[in-house]
C-alpha positions in Angstrom: 27.0 -62.4 -18.1 27.7 -61.1 -14.6 31.0 -59.8 -13.5 31.4 -62.8 -11.1 30.9 -65.3 -13.8 33.4 -63.6 -16.0 36.0 -63.6 -13.3 35.3 -67.3 -12.6 35.7 -68.2 -16.3 38.9 -66.2 -16.6 40.3 -68.1 -13.6 39.2 -71.4 -15.0 40.8 -70.6 -18.4 44.0 -69.4 -16.8 44.3 -72.6 -14.8 43.8 -74.7 -18.0 46.3 -72.6 -19.9 49.0 -72.9 -17.2 48.8 -76.7 -17.5 49.2 -76.4 -21.3 52.0 -73.8 -21.1 50.3 -71.3 -23.4 48.4 -68.1 -23.1 44.6 -68.1 -23.4 43.2 -66.9 -26.6 39.9 -65.3 -27.4 38.6 -68.6 -28.6 39.3 -70.1 -25.2 37.2 -67.4 -23.6 34.4 -67.9 -26.1 34.4 -71.7 -25.5 34.3 -71.1 -21.7 31.3 -68.7 -22.2 29.6 -71.3 -24.4 30.0 -74.0 -21.8 28.7 -71.7 -19.1 25.6 -70.9 -21.2 25.0 -74.6 -21.9 25.1 -75.3 -18.2 22.8 -72.4 -17.4 20.2 -73.6 -20.0 20.5 -77.2 -18.7 19.9 -76.0 -15.1 16.8 -74.0 -16.3 15.4 -77.2 -18.0 16.0 -79.2 -14.9 14.3 -76.6 -12.7 11.3 -76.4 -15.0 10.9 -80.2 -14.8 11.2 -80.1 -11.0 8.5 -77.4 -10.8 6.2 -79.4 -13.2 6.6 -82.6 -11.1 5.8 -80.6 -8.0 2.7 -79.2 -9.6 3.9 -75.6 -9.7 4.5 -75.3 -13.5 1.9 -75.8 -16.2 3.0 -76.9 -19.6 2.1 -74.9 -22.7 0.6 -76.8 -25.6 3.3 -78.7 -27.4 6.0 -78.0 -24.8 8.5 -80.8 -24.0 10.3 -81.1 -20.7 13.8 -81.7 -21.8 14.9 -81.6 -18.1 13.4 -85.0 -17.5 16.1 -86.5 -19.8 19.0 -85.5 -17.6 20.5 -88.0 -15.1 22.5 -85.5 -13.0 20.9 -83.6 -10.2 21.5 -79.9 -9.5 21.3 -78.5 -6.0 
């Protein structure tokens, strides 16, 4: 995980904790990193689906394009 992402996650967690009046724990950081990883994987799936639809990505045998299931668009 890059330094910029870690800084962003720390700021996000600190903001959440100030609204709850408690200090962030290691579990809070782990959950934030997990959410970030989920979003990164989701963006990769969507990008792969876009490339496939544009004819610039070839599916391997048995590969499923999970990105086609998402309703949200990423820019």
